[in-house]
C-alpha positions, 0 to 999 in steps of 0.5 A, a space after each residue: 876220395 873214393 868214388 862210391 856210387 854204384 860200387 858193391 860192398 867190399 871188405 879187405 883185411 891184412 895181417 901185418 908181420 912183426 914187429 908191427 904185428 906184435 901190436 896190431 892184430 889186423 888192418 882192414 878196408 870196408 866199403 859198402 855204398 848201398 847201406 841205408 841211412 840209419 843208426 846201427 848198434 855196434 856191440 863191444 869187442 874189448 878191442 881198441 881201433 883206429 878208424 879213418 873215414 874215406 868218404 868225409 872228414 868226420 866220424 860220428 858216434 852216438 850214446 843213449 841210442 833208442 831201440 828204434 833210433 833214426 840217423 838224424 838223432 831222432 827216434 820213434 817216440 823215444 829219447 834221441 841219441 846223443 851225437 858226438 862228432 870227431 875228425 875223420 881219423 879217430 881212436 875207438 877205445 876198448 869198450 864194454 858197452 854198445 854204442 851206435 854209429 851213423 851208416 851214412 858216414 861209415 860207407 868207406 872206412 879203413 881201420 886198424 884193430 890193435 891186439 889187446 895190450 898192444 896200443 901203448 906204442 901208438 897212444 902212450 902207456 895208459 890205454 885206460 884213459 881211452 877206454 869206453 870212448 872215442 877220441 880224434 887222433 889229432 888230440 893224440 898225434 897233432 898234425 901227424 893225424 891229418 897227414 896219415 889220413 891224407 896219405 891213405 886217401 891218396 892211395 889208389 887201391 884198397 891194398 895200397 890204402 892198407 899199406 899206407 896205414 901200415 907204414 904210418 903205424 910202423 913209423 910210430 914204432 921207430 920213434 925214440 923212447 917208443 914203448 916197444 916191449 909188451 908187458 909180460 904179465 899182461 900177455 900171460 894173463 891174456 893168454 890165460 884168459 883165452 884158454 878155453 880149456 880152463 876157466 882162469 880167474 884173476 886169483 889164478 893169474 896173480 898166483 902164477 905171476 906172484 903179483 898182488 891183485 891190486 898191482 896186476 889189475 892196475 897194470 892190466 887196465 892201463 894196457 888193455 883199457 878194461 879191468 881184467 874182470 870186465 875184459 873176461 866178460 866181454 870175451 865170453 860174450 864174444 865167444 857166444 857171438 862167435 858160436 852164433 856166427 858159425 851158422 850152426 843150429 843154435 841151442 842157447 843152453 849149449 852156447 851157455 855151457 860152451 862159453 862158461 855161463 852158469 846156465 841159460 838164464 845167466 847167458 841171456 842176462 849177460 848177452 842182453 847187458 852187452 848187446 841191448 838185445 836177447 840172443 834171439 833178437 840179435 840173430 834176427 836183426 844183425 846185419 853182420 857180426 857185432 852190427 845191428 841196425 836200429 829202427 828197421 
């Protein structure tokens, strides 16, 4: 277990090489022992993640978090958030809605962010079942989940902890019958949707692939965990967040146009649907990208 007291915040990232890098976008280590004890809203990114709590053998997440919630599940005159308790190593499925975490038990975390469509070798072919929720890893990996957490805890330095997680994930790729081939139709769609020079629609993609819309939507959702339309909306929202985080003087009309919204009103409406806040409120209240304290 990490001795947290008195240590400054630290964030370390590592991009694994192939073959693991074809499926895992990034491994990361985060330690922030001085975080206040409160609820914090996490905005949707559309990505699946594996989380390991280094400080305690539990992860908690909250839905229905009130605008001014407290970390004990209470609030200031509003309905309390509902707390979900998981083991200290868990999977966060692809989300299109915000949820809340308890910063009291998020002060030392190791994680893996999977590339879109890259989770199937680790959790089976149907990422859709994990979409919008969190699941203790032992429900998917059995006792191997606890062994992975133990190995990461035993590693001494942040870099060694990331290497321990890398080794554990790489070993999953070596299992017999592990689905190591990415779906080329899904990869084509992901690349097309990321092409900011052209606003690809589902019809454009299916036309290029020669697939029926029904078949394509099923394949995409099974691999990514969100429908194509939902995924594109989340990615457009994250493009707007990126524009905000670049620290430039923000013109909401300019952000709306650059990110493909019809107009500023459409942008603000969509931003609030995903963040529970207006863009101006997000700028004023965020602690870091995609993280907004509640109740301060």
